[in-house]
Structures are given as C-alpha cells and as structure tokens.
N, C-alpha and C positions, 0 to 999 in steps of 0.2 A: 498241635498241628491239625487236629480234626476240623473239618469244615462245618459239620452240623452235629454237635453232641446229641446223645440220645434224648435228653430232655428237650433240646431245641427242636429236634425232629418232631416230637409229639406236639409241641406248640404250633409248629408250622402246619402239621397235618390238620389240626383243629381249625386253624385260620383258613386254610384252603377249603376245608369242608364247608365252612360257613359261607365263603365267597361263592363256591360252586352252587350251593343251595339257593342263595340269593339270585344268582343268574337264572337258574332253572325256574324259580317261582315268578320272576318278573320279566322273563323273556317275551317279547311281543310275538304275535303270530308270524310264522315264517313266510318270507316273501317267495315268489316263484323262483325255482332253481335257475341260476344263470351259469354259463360256462365259467369254469374256474381259471382265472388268468395266472394264478400262482404256481410256479414250478415246484417240484419236490426239493426240499432242503434238508440239511442234516446238521444237528448240533451234537457234538461229542463233549461230554463233561468229565473232567479228570479230578478226582477227589484229593484231599490232603492226606498226610501221613497218618496211618493207623485207622483210617476211615474205610468206607466201602461205597461202591456204586449205588446199590439199592437205597442206602441211607440218604442219598442226595436226590433221589427221584422226585420228591415233592417240589423241587425247584421249578420243574417244567409247568406245574399248575399255575404259576404266576403269569405265564406267557399266553394270555388269552386273546390277543389280537388276531383278527382273521388271517393275517399274513402267515401265521404259524399253523394253519389247518393242514398243510401238506408237509409239515416238518416231522422228520424221524429223529427221535432223541436216543442217545446211547449213554449209559452210565456204567462203564466197565469198572471192575474192582482190580486193584493192584495185586500182584502176587505177594506172597509172604516172604520176606527177606530179613536177615539180621541188619540192624541199624546201629551204626557206630555211636551216634549221639545219645542213644538209649542203651548204652552199655552192651550192645550186641543182641538185644532182645529181638526176637522174630515177630514181625508184624506186617500188615499190608503196607508196602512201600514200593514206589515206582523206581527209586534209585537210592543209593546210600547218601546219608546226610551226616557230616562229621561233627557239627556243633550246633547247639541251640543256646541263645538266639542266633539266627542267621544274620550276619552283617554283610556289608559290602565287601569285606575282605575275607570272608569265610572260605575254607578250602573247597575246591570243586572236584567232584568225582566224575570226570568226563566220560570215563569208560562205561560206568553203569548208566549214566544219562543217555549215552548214544544207544545202548542196548534197549532202553525203554522207548527211545524215539523210534526205533525200528518197529516195535510193537504198535505204536500209535500210527505210524505210516501204513502198516498193514490194514488197520481198521479203515483209514481214509481210502486206501486203494480199493478195498472191497466195496465201499459205498459208491465210489465213482464208477466202478465197473458195473454196479447195479443200475446206473443211469443218472445219478445226481451230478449236476454241473459243478465242477470244482469251485466256481464262484458262489455257490450256495452251500458250501461246507464251512462250518464255523467250529473252531476248537476253543473250549473254555476250561479254565481250571483254577482251583483255589490252593494257595500255599505251595506245597510240593507239586501239586497238579498244575498250578499256575506256572511254575518254573519249567515243568515238562511241556506245557502248552507252548511256551515261548520257543524252546528248542525245537519242538516238532514242527511248528509253523515255519520257522526260519530255515530249517534243513529240508523241508519238503520241496521238490523241484518245480512244482506248479504254483500258480497264484491261486490262493484260496479266498473265500469270502472274508475271513478275518480270524484273528486270535485274540481272546480276552483273558487277561491275567489279573487275578484277584489275590492280593497279599503275597505275591510271588517275588522271585529274584532271578538274576541271570546265573544259570547253573553251569556256565562254561567260561573259558578265558576268551579274551577279545580276538585271539587268533582264529577262533572258530568261525568268525564272521566271514573269513576268506572263502568258506565253503557255501555261502549263501548265493544262490543263483539269481540272475537278473529277474526272473519271474517271481521268485520267492520274495524279493525286495518290494514287490508291489502289493503284497498282502498287508492290510492295515492291522495295527495292534491297538487294543484298548487296554489300558493299565490302570487299575483301581487299587488304592492302598489306604488303610486306616493310619492316621497320624499317631494314634496311641498304641500301635502294634508293638508288643514286647516279645513276640516270638520270631517274626521276620521283621526286623527293624525297618522303620520308614525309610531310613537312609539306604537300605539295601534295595528298596523299590525305586528310590529316586535316581540311582545310578543307571538304571536301565534305559530310559528314554534317550538321554544324551548319547549313550553308546550306540543305540539303534539309529539315531539321527546321523551319526558319522558314517553308518553303513548304507544310508539312503533309505531306511525303513521308516514309514510314517507311524508315529506312535502318539496317541492321545492319552495324556496322563491326568488322572483325577484323584485328588487328595480328599480324604474324608476326616475332618477334625473330630476328635473324641472317639473314633472307631478303633477298637482293638483288633485282635486276630480273629476276625469273623466276617461274614458277609451280611450286609444290610439290605433291606427291601429297596432302599433308594438305589443301591448299586445294581440290583437286579432289574429295576424299572429302567434304569439308564441302559443296561445291556439289551433289554428288549427293543428300545428305540434305536439303538446303535445297529442291531442286526436287521431290524425292519428297513432301515434306510439303505441297506446294502443288498437286500434280497433281489434276485433277478426274476423277472416274470417269465412265463413260458412262451410269450409271444416273441 
C-alpha cells in the first residue's frame, strides 16, 4: 500500500535532480519582473498505508509550470495505528483497513475514516484561514490516502478546487452521501487507477464514479492499462494539467 517505496524514491530523486540541473543550465536570461497574476494555492498530499509524508515530497518537483510558483505543498504523515489487514501491526495509517486486496465489497470502518477526515479538515481550515481561496485548495492522495481524499473532499462544507484520487476506493457506505452539502457537490474529482492493480482492485476504483454521479458530484475517471499499485509519471503530468486548468487568478 506504500505509494513510493524506498528504492523508487531514490530513483525519483535522481530523475528530479537531473531535470532541475537541466533547467538551471539551459534557462534563458530572466525577463523583467512583471506583476504576478497567480493567487496563492495549496496542495495537500495524503500518502498510502505504511508510508510517510516526507517520502512523497519529491512529487512536487514534477510540477514546474509557472502556475505553481505560488503553491504551498503539504505532505503530512499519518499517525501510527494498528491495522487489521496486517494482523494488528502498528504502522502509519490514516484509518483501519480490514482486508487486502481491497475490493468493491470490502468492509468499511467509517468511524476511523471520519476521525481522519476531521484531521484533514483542520489542515484545510488552517490554510483557508491563512488567506488561501478555497477554490485554490486541492487534496490529493494515493491508495489509503486516496480513499481519505475522497471522504475529506465530499464531507468538507465548502467548494474546493478539487480532489484527486489515485488507486483509491470509496471508504464509506452510500448513506454517507446524504451528508454531502450542496457546495461540496461542486468540488470536482479526478480519479486515476491502474488496471493491473492487485492491492486495491480496479473494480474497487470503478465503483466510485457511478456512485458519485448519483450524488451529483463531477468525477473524471482515468484507467491506466498495465499499471499496478503505484503512481506513474503520466498520472502526475495529467494531475498537473488538471490543477492548472482550475487555479483561480488573483485578479
């Protein structure tokens, strides 16, 4: 359930380093400074089971478009909790998971999910209080973090910029949708899932968009053939474009 294994992180770090070096060496002379039309934005990234926030920080290095120059990134780490699917072993976990692989019919621990949602909402509230427009707040997550992203966005009372779910699932029963406010229904969802995923089955991801559609929530679903339980560069490039198209200017 980890999003970026230690080995992968090392590879990503090297790749990013090469990319950054190339940009620095080949960047043209800077043009005169102009007023910055981009408002402050916020991207909150929620990692998968057993992972950590710092291990995922290299992700932000891929987002090099000028639109992200005023973006604040946050990579929190989940608290350590016993996890049922891992025989009660204590590890970083946003909420309890009862079985692996996760299927469309897997048991849902709504109590621990709602507790985690409250923590995410506190992070969002703090950022909005600091002056960020809710329309420029984006919550993203992989696997367990993707499931938490979905619940957090849907249960937040305001319209946000968007929620991006990678290899996630619906961690609550359909009755939970009755708690989604009219403003929350306006927050768009991007859902990406590998078709070769053996940890969170593709079918678990597929059940999400139709359920959201019935609740009036807009969800763009993207399937990635051959992709297992991981995040690809293609998915992240698509995420960059998706967020860019929704960022609000300061004007």
